[in-house]
C-alpha positions as a Markdown table, in Angstrom:
| # | Residue | x | y | z |
|---|---|---|---|---|
| 1 | Met | 0.0 | 0.0 | 0.0 |
| 2 | Met | 1.2 | 3.5 | -0.8 |
| 3 | Pro | 2.6 | 5.6 | 2.1 |
| 4 | Thr | -0.2 | 7.8 | 3.3 |
| 5 | Ile | -0.6 | 10.4 | 6.0 |
| 6 | Phe | -3.9 | 11.9 | 7.2 |
| 7 | Val | -3.8 | 15.5 | 8.1 |
| 8 | Leu | -6.4 | 17.4 | 10.2 |
| 9 | Asp | -8.2 | 20.0 | 8.2 |
| 10 | Val | -7.1 | 23.1 | 10.2 |
| 11 | Pro | -5.0 | 26.0 | 9.2 |
| 12 | Glu | -2.0 | 24.9 | 11.3 |
| 13 | Phe | -1.6 | 21.8 | 9.2 |
| 14 | Arg | -2.4 | 23.3 | 5.8 |
| 15 | Pro | 1.4 | 23.5 | 4.8 |
| 16 | Phe | 1.4 | 19.7 | 4.6 |
| 17 | Val | -1.4 | 19.8 | 2.0 |
| 18 | Asp | 0.1 | 22.7 | 0.1 |
| 19 | His | 3.5 | 20.9 | -0.1 |
| 20 | Ala | 1.8 | 17.6 | -1.2 |
| 21 | Leu | 0.0 | 19.5 | -4.0 |
| 22 | Ser | 3.4 | 20.6 | -5.4 |
| 23 | Val | 4.9 | 17.1 | -5.4 |
| 24 | Glu | 4.7 | 15.2 | -8.6 |
| 25 | Gly | 2.9 | 11.9 | -8.2 |
| 26 | Cys | 1.4 | 12.9 | -4.8 |
| 27 | Ser | -2.3 | 12.2 | -4.4 |
| 28 | Val | -4.2 | 14.8 | -2.3 |
| 29 | Gln | -7.8 | 13.9 | -1.4 |
| 30 | Gly | -10.2 | 15.8 | 0.8 |
| 31 | Pro | -11.0 | 17.3 | 3.0 |
| 32 | Arg | -13.4 | 14.6 | 4.0 |
| 33 | Leu | -14.8 | 14.3 | 7.5 |
| 34 | Gly | -12.3 | 16.9 | 8.7 |
| 35 | Tyr | -9.2 | 15.2 | 7.2 |
| 36 | Trp | -7.0 | 15.4 | 4.2 |
| 37 | Arg | -5.4 | 12.2 | 2.7 |
| 38 | Leu | -1.9 | 12.6 | 1.2 |
| 39 | Ala | -0.4 | 9.6 | -0.5 |
| 40 | Arg | 2.4 | 8.8 | -2.9 |
| 41 | Ala | 4.0 | 5.7 | -4.4 |
| 42 | Gly | 7.5 | 5.0 | -2.9 |
| 43 | Ser | 7.8 | 7.7 | -0.2 |
| 44 | Leu | 6.4 | 10.9 | 1.2 |
| 45 | Glu | 8.9 | 13.5 | 2.4 |
| 46 | Phe | 8.3 | 16.7 | 4.3 |
| 47 | Thr | 10.7 | 19.3 | 5.6 |
| 48 | Arg | 9.6 | 21.5 | 8.6 |
| 49 | Lys | 11.6 | 24.6 | 7.9 |
| 50 | Ala | 10.7 | 24.7 | 4.2 |
| 51 | Met | 7.0 | 24.5 | 5.1 |
| 52 | Gly | 7.4 | 27.2 | 7.8 |
| 53 | Leu | 6.0 | 25.0 | 10.6 |
| 54 | Lys | 6.7 | 25.6 | 14.3 |
| 55 | Pro | 8.1 | 22.6 | 16.2 |
| 56 | Ala | 4.9 | 21.9 | 18.2 |
| 57 | Val | 2.8 | 21.5 | 15.0 |
| 58 | Trp | 5.6 | 19.6 | 13.3 |
| 59 | His | 5.8 | 17.0 | 16.1 |
| 60 | Gly | 2.0 | 16.5 | 15.8 |
| 61 | Ala | 2.2 | 15.8 | 12.1 |
| 62 | Leu | 1.1 | 12.1 | 12.4 |
| 63 | Thr | -1.6 | 12.5 | 15.0 |
| 64 | Ala | -4.3 | 11.9 | 12.5 |
| 65 | Gly | -2.8 | 8.6 | 11.4 |
| 66 | Met | -0.7 | 7.1 | 8.7 |
| 67 | Val | -0.1 | 4.0 | 6.5 |
| 68 | Gly | 3.5 | 3.0 | 5.9 |
| 69 | Arg | 6.7 | 3.0 | 7.9 |
| 70 | Ile | 8.6 | 6.0 | 9.3 |
| 71 | Thr | 12.1 | 5.8 | 8.0 |
| 72 | His | 13.2 | 9.3 | 9.2 |
| 73 | Phe | 11.6 | 11.7 | 11.7 |
| 74 | Asp | 13.7 | 14.4 | 13.4 |
| 75 | Asn | 13.3 | 18.1 | 14.1 |
| 76 | Asp | 13.2 | 19.0 | 10.4 |
| 77 | Arg | 12.6 | 16.0 | 8.2 |
| 78 | Leu | 9.9 | 13.4 | 7.9 |
| 79 | Val | 10.0 | 10.4 | 5.5 |
| 80 | Val | 7.3 | 7.8 | 5.3 |
| 81 | Glu | 7.9 | 4.8 | 3.0 |
| 82 | Glu | 6.0 | 1.7 | 2.0 |
| 83 | Ser | 6.0 | -0.9 | 4.7 |
């Protein structure tokens, strides 16, 4: 299954959606029932500073759920790959 993250539909998390919209091959669906679904074959990658997120929002990035395996998650970079 494709790596997928679910993002709460609130302004604080909108940079994840905006970034995904700019990535070739990334599927963005929603919002539906208050959540966005971001998916991409291979891997999903996000960079906190490039998206302008504060650390508290960044560390809550996966609170809405995900499909896949986290291969990197530190203070500035998140990578979710196929499991």
